C-alpha positions in Angstrom: 30.4 -5.9 -13.5 27.5 -5.7 -15.9 27.7 -6.8 -19.5 25.6 -6.1 -22.6 24.9 -8.3 -25.6 27.4 -6.2 -27.6 30.2 -7.0 -25.2 30.4 -10.7 -26.0 33.7 -10.5 -27.8 35.2 -8.2 -25.0 34.0 -10.6 -22.4 35.7 -13.6 -24.0 39.0 -11.7 -24.3 38.9 -10.2 -20.9 38.0 -13.5 -19.2 40.6 -15.5 -21.2 41.5 -17.9 -18.5 43.7 -20.6 -17.0 42.2 -22.7 -14.2 44.9 -24.3 -11.8 43.3 -25.2 -8.4 40.1 -25.7 -6.6 39.8 -21.9 -6.4 40.2 -21.8 -10.2 41.8 -18.5 -11.2 41.3 -16.4 -14.3 44.7 -14.8 -15.0 44.3 -11.4 -16.7 48.0 -10.9 -17.5 47.3 -7.9 -19.7 46.4 -6.0 -16.5 48.5 -7.7 -13.9 52.1 -6.4 -14.6 51.2 -2.8 -14.3 49.2 -3.4 -11.1 52.0 -5.3 -9.4 55.0 -3.4 -10.8 53.6 -0.2 -9.5 53.1 -1.8 -6.1 56.3 -3.7 -5.6 58.8 -0.9 -6.0 57.0 1.2 -3.4 56.1 -1.7 -1.1 59.6 -3.0 -0.9 60.6 0.4 0.6 58.1 0.0 3.5 59.9 0.1 6.8 58.8 -0.3 10.4 55.8 -2.7 10.3 56.8 -6.3 9.5 54.5 -8.0 7.1 52.5 -10.9 8.7 53.0 -14.5 7.8 50.8 -15.7 4.9 50.3 -19.1 3.3 52.8 -21.8 4.1 56.5 -22.1 3.5 58.8 -25.1 3.2 62.5 -25.6 2.6 63.5 -28.7 0.6 67.0 -30.1 0.9 68.7 -33.0 -0.8 72.5 -33.6 -0.8 74.0 -30.2 -1.7 70.8 -28.8 -3.3 68.0 -26.9 -1.7 64.9 -24.9 -2.7 62.0 -23.0 -1.2 58.4 -24.0 -1.7 55.6 -21.5 -1.0 51.9 -22.1 -1.0 49.9 -19.5 -3.0 46.4 -18.5 -3.8 45.4 -17.6 -7.3 43.5 -14.5 -6.5 44.6 -11.8 -4.2 44.3 -8.3 -2.6 46.7 -5.4 -2.6 46.9 -5.5 1.1 48.7 -8.9 0.9 51.9 -7.3 -0.3 54.7 -7.2 0.3 54.8 -10.7 1.8 56.8 -11.5 5.0 60.6 -10.9 5.0 61.7 -14.6 4.8 59.6 -15.2 1.7 60.7 -12.0 0.1 64.4 -12.7 0.9 64.2 -16.2 -0.5 62.6 -14.9 -3.7 65.0 -12.1 -4.1 68.0 -14.4 -3.6 66.8 -17.0 -6.0 68.1 -17.3 -9.5 64.9 -19.1 -10.7 61.2 -18.7 -10.0 59.2 -21.9 -10.6 55.4 -21.7 -10.9 52.7 -24.1 -12.1 52.2 -22.3 -15.5 53.8 -19.2 -16.9 50.8 -17.1 -17.8 52.9 -14.8 -19.9 53.0 -17.4 -22.6 49.9 -16.0 -24.2 50.1 -18.1 -27.4 50.2 -21.3 -25.5 47.2 -20.2 -23.3 45.2 -19.2 -26.3 45.9 -22.5 -28.1 44.9 -24.5 -25.0 41.8 -22.5 -24.5 40.7 -23.0 -28.1 41.4 -26.7 -27.8 39.7 -27.5 -24.5 37.5 -24.7 -23.3 35.2 -24.0 -26.3 32.8 -26.1 -28.3 33.5 -26.6 -32.0 31.6 -28.0 -35.1 28.3 -26.3 -34.3 28.1 -27.5 -30.8 27.0 -25.0 -28.1 25.4 -24.9 -24.7 21.9 -24.8 -26.2 22.3 -28.2 -27.8 24.6 -29.8 -25.3 23.1 -29.1 -21.9 19.8 -30.6 -20.6 16.8 -28.3 -20.7 16.9 -28.0 -16.9 20.6 -27.2 -16.7 20.3 -24.7 -19.6 17.6 -22.8 -17.8 19.5 -22.8 -14.5 22.6 -21.5 -16.3 20.6 -18.7 -18.0 19.2 -17.7 -14.6 22.6 -17.7 -13.1 24.1 -15.7 -15.9 21.3 -13.2 -15.7 21.9 -12.8 -12.0 25.6 -12.3 -12.6 25.0 -9.8 -15.4 26.7 -12.0 -18.0 25.0 -12.3 -21.5 24.3 -15.8 -22.6 25.6 -15.1 -26.1 29.0 -14.2 -24.6 29.5 -17.7 -23.2 27.3 -19.8 -25.5 30.2 -21.7 -27.0 32.1 -22.2 -23.7 32.1 -25.6 -22.2 30.3 -26.0 -18.9 33.4 -26.4 -16.8 34.8 -23.2 -18.2 31.7 -21.2 -17.5 31.6 -22.5 -14.0 35.1 -21.3 -13.4 34.4 -17.9 -15.0 31.5 -17.3 -12.7 33.5 -18.3 -9.6 36.3 -15.9 -10.5 33.9 -13.0 -11.2 32.2 -13.6 -7.8 35.6 -13.7 -6.0 36.6 -10.4 -7.7 33.3 -8.8 -6.6 34.1 -10.0 -3.1 37.4 -8.1 -3.2 39.8 -10.8 -4.4 40.5 -10.2 -8.1 42.6 -12.6 -10.1 45.0 -9.9 -11.4 46.2 -9.5 -7.8 47.0 -13.2 -7.5 50.3 -14.3 -5.8 51.8 -15.7 -9.0 51.4 -12.4 -10.8 53.1 -10.7 -7.9 56.0 -13.1 -8.1 56.2 -12.8 -11.9 56.4 -9.0 -11.7 59.4 -9.3 -9.3 61.0 -12.0 -11.5 60.7 -9.7 -14.5 62.1 -6.7 -12.7 65.1 -8.8 -11.4 65.6 -10.7 -14.7 65.2 -14.1 -13.1 64.5 -17.2 -15.2 61.0 -18.6 -14.9 60.2 -22.3 -15.2 57.0 -24.2 -15.3 56.0 -27.3 -13.4 53.1 -27.9 -15.8 51.7 -26.4 -19.0 48.5 -24.6 -19.9 47.7 -27.5 -22.3 48.1 -30.1 -19.5 46.0 -28.1 -17.0 43.1 -27.3 -19.2 43.0 -30.9 -20.7 42.4 -32.1 -17.1 39.1 -30.3 -17.0 38.1 -31.3 -20.5 38.5 -35.0 -19.5 35.2 -34.8 -17.7 32.4 -36.4 -19.6 29.5 -34.2 -20.8 27.4 -35.4 -17.8 30.2 -34.7 -15.4 30.7 -31.2 -16.8 27.0 -30.5 -16.5 27.1 -31.7 -12.9 30.2 -29.6 -12.2 28.3 -26.5 -13.6 25.1 -27.2 -11.6 27.2 -27.6 -8.4 28.7 -24.2 -9.1 25.5 -22.5 -9.9 23.9 -23.9 -6.7 26.8 -22.7 -4.5 26.9 -19.3 -6.1 23.1 -18.9 -5.7 23.3 -19.8 -2.0 26.5 -17.9 -1.4 28.4 -20.9 -0.1 30.7 -21.0 -3.1 32.2 -17.5 -2.4 32.1 -18.2 1.3 34.2 -21.3 0.9 36.8 -19.4 -1.2 36.9 -16.4 1.1 37.3 -18.7 4.2 40.4 -20.4 2.6 41.8 -17.0 1.6 41.4 -15.7 5.1 43.1 -18.7 6.6 45.9 -18.3 4.0 46.3 -14.6 4.9 46.9 -15.6 8.5 49.2 -18.6 7.7 46.7 -20.6 9.7 47.7 -24.2 8.9 44.9 -26.0 10.8 42.2 -23.7 9.3 43.6 -24.3 5.8 43.6 -28.1 6.4 40.0 -27.9 7.6 38.9 -25.9 4.5 40.6 -28.4 2.2 38.9 -31.3 3.9 35.5 -29.7 3.7 36.0 -28.9 0.1 36.9 -32.5 -1.0 34.6 -34.4 1.3 31.4 -32.9 -0.1 29.2 -35.2 -2.1 29.5 -33.3 -5.4 31.0 -33.6 -8.8 33.3 -30.6 -8.2 34.6 -32.0 -4.9 35.3 -35.4 -6.5 37.1 -33.7 -9.4 39.1 -31.5 -7.1 40.3 -34.4 -4.9 40.9 -37.1 -7.5 42.2 -35.1 -10.4 43.4 -31.6 -9.4 45.1 -32.8 -6.3 45.8 -36.6 -6.1 46.7 -36.9 -9.7 48.8 -33.8 -10.0 50.7 -33.9 -6.7 52.9 -36.8 -7.6 53.7 -35.2 -11.0 54.5 -31.9 -9.2 56.8 -33.8 -6.9 58.6 -35.4 -9.8 59.1 -32.0 -11.4 60.5 -30.5 -8.2 62.9 -33.4 -7.9 64.3 -32.8 -11.4 64.7 -29.1 -10.7 66.4 -29.4 -7.4 69.0 -31.8 -8.9 69.8 -29.4 -11.7 69.2 -25.9 -10.4 70.6 -23.7 -7.7 68.7 -21.1 -5.7 65.2 -22.0 -6.6 62.0 -20.4 -5.3 58.9 -22.4 -6.1 55.3 -21.3 -5.8 52.3 -23.6 -6.2 48.7 -23.6 -5.0 48.4 -24.0 -1.3 46.1 -27.0 -1.5 48.9 -29.0 -3.1 50.9 -28.5 0.2 48.2 -29.8 2.6 47.4 -33.3 3.7 49.0 -36.7 3.7 49.2 -36.9 -0.1 50.7 -33.4 -0.4 53.8 -32.5 -2.4 55.9 -32.0 0.7 54.8 -35.3 2.1 55.6 -37.1 -1.1 59.1 -35.5 -1.3 59.7 -36.5 2.3 58.8 -40.1 1.5 61.3 -40.0 -1.3 64.2 -39.2 1.0 64.2 -35.4 0.8 64.7 -33.3 4.0 61.5 -31.3 4.2 61.3 -28.5 6.7 58.1 -26.7 7.4 59.0 -23.1 8.2 55.4 -22.2 9.0 
């Protein structure tokens, strides 16, 4: 995708974003419903071939309450749908879909974006980044076909995530085909209630907690990875493991992501995962006690490792069954 200087306003609108996991997804809801609504009705009629296992699926039980917990990715491909029968059956039978953030709440998203993702009071990248970082960013934007004027007031963490999502889309995995969008389209068709484990304000505020120096380092890490191709390669490797429901491969990809000596790796492990997982487990506990027939979908990385959401729930006395 190539942008001109006159497309700055369009760029900001189109790439209006919510970042939720280490893969950081830009959710373009304005395009998502049509894409998925057109697919789901026809895909659900497919007979013969059984869809392969994808992601990871758990059943959570406590006393007389139970729920399904599915690991998603925040970008996708039309070939992923429909998902395998057990996931689809659990979703169709559920009264409530639970996701990290309901991206249909456009006003809340816009408010959070304005609060956390953009500079104010005359600040911009030209007067906030070091000379070296600014030059590397301009080089990276030029390579990506993105005009500097279009992102000049975006904070470094936001630009990094925009560039990653654009690269993933160019690799065949656009955000508008993400798993959450697919689930939301079905929830809308079937008139299910939709609940959030988090909010847009909470998620974006996590990124904005980084100091200016940390944000610059986060951006430089991303630019380096994108230039070398390793950034997209890491994302694609995780997606491919997810598409095969390859648990060991997903665990390996997660370890490699968080064990790197980089600002982005430290932020992913300490904030996006270790800080959020206990809060997610708390939210799931409350929902299981008060709701019947719940289907929950959160980023796959939250379901991997010793400090994962399933592991935390098991420690708290819930019966956690890994289906695959």
